[in-house]
C-alpha positions in Angstrom: 106.1 79.0 96.1 105.2 76.2 93.7 103.4 77.4 90.6 100.4 75.1 91.3 100.0 77.1 94.6 100.1 80.4 92.6 97.3 78.9 90.4 95.3 78.1 93.5 95.7 81.5 95.1 94.7 83.3 91.9 92.0 80.8 90.8 93.8 80.7 87.5 93.3 78.7 84.4 96.3 77.2 82.5 96.5 77.5 78.7 99.8 75.9 77.8 100.9 72.3 77.8 104.2 73.0 79.7 104.4 71.0 82.9 104.0 73.4 85.9 103.4 71.4 89.1 107.0 71.4 90.3 108.1 74.9 89.1 109.3 77.1 91.9 108.4 80.7 91.7 110.8 82.9 93.8 109.4 86.3 93.0 106.8 88.1 91.0 106.5 91.2 88.9 103.4 93.0 87.8 103.7 95.3 84.7 101.8 96.2 81.5 104.9 98.0 80.1 107.5 95.4 79.2 110.2 97.9 79.7 109.1 98.0 83.4 109.1 94.2 83.5 112.7 94.1 82.1 113.8 96.5 84.9 112.7 93.8 87.3 115.5 91.6 86.2 115.0 88.5 88.5 114.8 85.0 87.1 112.6 82.1 88.2 109.7 84.5 88.5 106.2 85.2 87.5 105.1 88.0 85.3 101.6 89.4 85.9 100.4 91.5 83.0 97.4 92.7 81.1 99.5 92.7 77.9 98.0 90.0 75.8 100.3 89.6 72.8 103.5 87.7 72.0 105.7 90.5 73.3 105.0 89.4 76.9 106.3 85.9 76.0 109.4 87.4 74.4 110.0 89.5 77.4 109.5 86.6 79.8 112.0 84.5 77.7 114.7 87.2 78.1 114.1 87.4 81.8 114.0 83.7 82.5 110.4 84.0 83.7 108.6 80.7 84.0 105.0 81.9 83.9 103.1 84.7 82.4 99.8 85.4 84.3 97.3 87.4 82.3 95.1 89.5 84.6 91.7 90.9 84.3 90.3 87.8 82.6 92.2 88.3 79.4 92.2 85.2 77.2 95.4 84.4 75.3 95.1 83.8 71.5 96.6 80.7 69.8 99.6 82.7 68.6 100.6 83.6 72.2 99.9 80.1 73.5 101.9 78.4 70.6 104.9 80.7 71.2 104.7 80.1 75.0 104.7 76.3 74.5 107.7 76.6 72.1 109.6 78.6 74.7 108.4 76.4 77.6 106.7 79.3 79.4 103.5 78.6 81.2 100.6 80.9 80.4 97.7 81.3 82.9 94.8 83.7 83.3 93.1 85.0 86.3 90.0 87.1 86.6 91.5 89.2 89.4 92.9 92.7 88.6 96.6 93.3 88.7 96.4 95.0 92.1 94.4 92.2 93.7 96.5 89.5 92.1 99.7 91.0 93.4 98.2 91.5 96.8 96.9 87.9 97.1 100.3 86.5 96.1 102.1 88.8 98.6 99.7 87.8 101.3 100.3 84.1 100.5 104.1 84.7 101.0 105.5 85.4 97.5 108.1 88.1 97.4 108.2 91.0 94.9 112.0 90.4 94.7 112.7 94.0 95.8 116.3 94.5 96.7 115.7 97.8 98.5 115.5 97.6 102.3 112.6 99.2 104.1 113.4 102.3 106.1 
């Protein structure tokens, strides 16, 4: 799914100057604990989080995450945005909760990247 489609699905606002229109998002992860996000381990993904500090950008950088989506209407401060621009990570915000955001993306066809088979 293209990142601009993610933005549309979540009615998101972009805060960084990183070009995002052609970025492909293969999977998404929702976590407020960055240790849980690190366990996700997939690259070319989207991190949905309520954590609004530079640690989420540092975690995204280590995971090769292209976008951090702040949920619950959290506004990033300039320190977070500046670091994200430096690391070429898109930062967006949605007013939806984590649960609703993940559900909307799943419904729109974005995978969670789970490697476990159902059943």
